[in-house]
C-alpha positions in Angstrom: -15.8 -37.6 0.8 -19.3 -36.8 0.2 -19.9 -36.6 4.0 -18.4 -33.4 3.6 -20.2 -31.7 1.1 -22.9 -28.9 2.7 -19.3 -28.2 5.3 -17.7 -27.7 1.6 -20.3 -25.4 0.1 -20.7 -23.2 2.5 -17.1 -21.7 2.4 -17.0 -21.9 -1.0 -18.5 -18.7 -3.6 -21.4 -18.2 -5.3 -19.1 -16.5 -8.5 -21.3 -14.5 -11.0 -19.5 -15.0 -13.9 -18.6 -11.9 -16.9 -20.8 -11.5 -20.0 -23.5 -13.4 -17.0 -26.9 -11.2 -16.7 -29.3 -12.5 -13.8 -32.8 -10.8 -13.6 -34.6 -11.3 -10.2 -33.2 -12.2 -6.4 -30.4 -14.0 -5.5 -30.3 -15.1 -1.7 -27.3 -16.2 -0.8 -25.7 -17.9 2.5 -22.3 -17.6 1.4 -19.9 -15.5 -0.4 -20.4 -14.0 -3.2 -18.1 -12.8 -6.3 -19.8 -10.9 -8.8 -18.1 -10.1 -11.7 -21.2 -10.3 -14.3 -24.6 -8.1 -14.1 -27.3 -8.9 -12.1 -30.5 -6.1 -12.6 -32.6 -6.8 -9.2 -32.8 -7.5 -5.9 -29.1 -9.4 -4.5 -29.3 -11.0 -0.2 -26.1 -12.3 0.7 -25.3 -13.4 4.3 -21.9 -13.3 3.7 -19.5 -10.7 2.2 -20.3 -9.7 -1.4 -17.7 -8.6 -4.5 -18.3 -7.0 -7.1 -15.0 -6.9 -9.8 -14.2 -4.5 -11.9 -16.4 -6.0 -14.9 -19.5 -6.4 -12.8 -22.8 -4.7 -12.1 -25.8 -4.9 -9.6 -28.7 -2.4 -10.7 -31.5 -2.8 -7.8 -30.7 -3.8 -4.0 -28.7 -5.4 -1.9 -28.2 -6.8 1.1 -25.0 -7.5 2.1 -22.8 -8.5 5.4 -20.2 -7.3 3.9 -19.3 -5.3 0.5 -16.7 -4.2 -1.8 -17.2 -2.7 -4.8 -14.7 -2.8 -7.7 -17.5 -2.1 -10.2 -20.9 -0.4 -10.3 -23.2 -0.7 -7.7 -27.0 1.1 -8.5 -29.8 1.4 -6.1 -30.6 0.8 -2.4 -27.9 -0.7 -0.4 -27.7 -1.9 3.0 -24.5 -3.6 4.4 -24.9 -4.8 7.6 -20.8 -4.1 8.3 -18.2 -2.8 6.2 -18.5 -1.2 2.9 -15.5 -0.9 0.6 -15.7 1.3 -2.3 -12.0 0.6 -4.2 -10.4 2.5 -6.9 -12.8 2.8 -9.7 -15.5 1.6 -7.9 -18.4 3.0 -8.3 -21.5 3.0 -5.8 -24.7 5.4 -5.9 -28.3 5.5 -4.5 -29.5 4.8 -1.1 -26.7 3.7 0.6 -26.5 2.5 4.6 -23.3 0.6 6.2 -21.7 0.0 9.5 -18.3 1.3 8.8 -16.9 2.7 5.4 -14.1 3.0 3.2 -13.8 5.1 -0.3 -9.8 4.7 -1.9 -8.5 7.5 -3.9 -10.4 7.1 -7.0 -13.9 5.9 -5.6 -17.0 7.3 -5.7 -19.8 7.3 -3.3 -23.2 9.1 -4.9 -26.7 9.5 -2.7 -27.9 9.8 0.8 -26.0 7.6 3.0 -26.4 6.5 6.8 -24.8 4.5 9.4 -26.1 1.9 11.4 -28.6 0.0 12.0 -31.1 0.4 9.2 -34.2 2.2 10.1 -38.0 3.8 8.5 -36.4 6.1 7.3 -34.4 4.7 4.6 -38.3 2.9 3.6 -40.8 4.6 1.7 -42.5 7.0 3.5 -43.6 10.5 3.3 -42.2 11.4 6.7 -38.8 13.9 6.2 -35.7 12.2 6.3 -33.6 15.0 6.1 -31.9 14.3 9.6 -31.3 10.5 8.4 -29.5 10.5 5.4 -26.8 13.3 4.0 -25.7 13.6 0.6 -22.4 12.6 -0.2 -19.8 12.6 -2.8 -16.5 11.1 -3.0 -14.4 10.9 -5.4 -10.9 11.8 -5.9 -8.9 13.3 -9.0 -6.0 10.8 -9.9 -2.6 12.5 -9.2 
């Protein structure tokens, strides 16, 4: 019962509930479900889901990211980024693979693959590394 506590803790998600505001840096080793608001940085070794009422303003580093709410800022997803219908992802976005559903919005600069110095603040010309993208569809 008590001996498996660390094993169970790794599989249970960290939930940021509706009505919760967290400011600052959050580091999580497992899954994260965001239904509240984060103003700051979220670093997650596992998948992150932002629900319809959830929002992250700042920086997100995650293994996978599903956006059903709003994410604004610098986003780095090692594997799959999924923007669901009514989800909004704005900013400087890097991803391994990408899916934007009808009604989802991806707005800002995007880049595929591993993060390089082109996404860091510098005086270098990054016009070849990041391409502005706006993916939105009309309801119908």
